[in-house]
C-alpha positions in Angstrom: 159.2 15.7 66.4 157.6 14.3 69.5 160.9 12.9 70.7 162.5 16.3 70.3 159.8 18.1 72.3 160.1 15.6 75.2 163.8 16.4 75.6 163.3 20.2 75.9 164.0 21.4 79.4 161.9 24.4 80.5 163.7 27.3 82.0 162.7 27.5 85.7 162.8 31.0 87.2 165.8 31.4 89.4 165.8 35.2 90.1 164.0 36.5 93.1 162.1 39.8 93.5 165.0 41.6 95.2 167.4 40.5 92.6 165.1 41.7 89.8 164.7 45.1 91.5 168.5 45.4 91.9 169.0 44.5 88.2 166.5 47.1 87.1 168.1 49.8 89.3 171.5 48.9 87.7 169.9 49.2 84.2 168.5 52.7 85.1 171.8 53.8 86.6 173.8 52.7 83.5 171.3 54.5 81.2 171.8 57.7 83.3 175.5 57.1 83.2 175.5 56.9 79.4 173.0 59.8 78.9 175.0 62.2 81.1 178.1 61.7 78.9 180.2 60.0 81.6 180.7 56.9 79.5 182.8 57.4 76.3 183.2 55.5 73.1 184.4 52.0 74.1 182.6 52.0 77.4 179.2 52.8 75.8 179.1 49.5 73.9 180.0 47.5 77.0 177.2 49.3 79.0 174.7 48.8 76.2 175.3 45.0 76.2 175.2 44.9 80.0 171.9 46.8 80.0 170.4 44.4 77.5 171.5 41.3 79.5 170.4 42.7 82.9 167.0 43.9 81.5 166.3 40.7 79.8 167.2 38.5 82.7 165.1 40.7 85.1 162.1 40.6 82.7 162.0 36.8 82.3 163.2 35.9 85.8 165.9 33.5 84.5 169.6 33.8 84.5 171.7 31.2 82.7 174.7 31.8 84.8 172.7 31.2 88.0 171.5 28.0 86.5 175.0 27.0 85.5 176.3 27.5 89.1 173.1 26.2 90.8 172.2 29.6 92.3 168.5 30.4 93.1 167.6 33.7 94.7 163.8 33.0 94.6 163.8 31.6 98.1 162.8 28.2 99.6 159.0 28.7 99.4 159.2 29.5 95.7 161.5 26.7 94.9 159.2 24.2 96.7 156.2 25.6 94.7 158.1 25.0 91.5 158.7 21.3 92.5 155.0 20.7 93.2 154.0 22.1 89.8 156.0 19.5 87.9 
């Protein structure tokens, strides 16, 4: 059990404040788009999945795609603070 716990990599935040705000604005706009009836049957499911992904990544501050491609929108100061904590 201890060996398993030592190999777990903690998800480091890689989404900055501006990126989080933009994601939440997109979530709200997609919700409005659905509620006004502009999105129809097949589009609604796509937007619901997109809303869930954007809201979740904005809430936790971590995007797996950003990690995969090595993107970090938190800025240089925040990245350095993360390094000193470990």
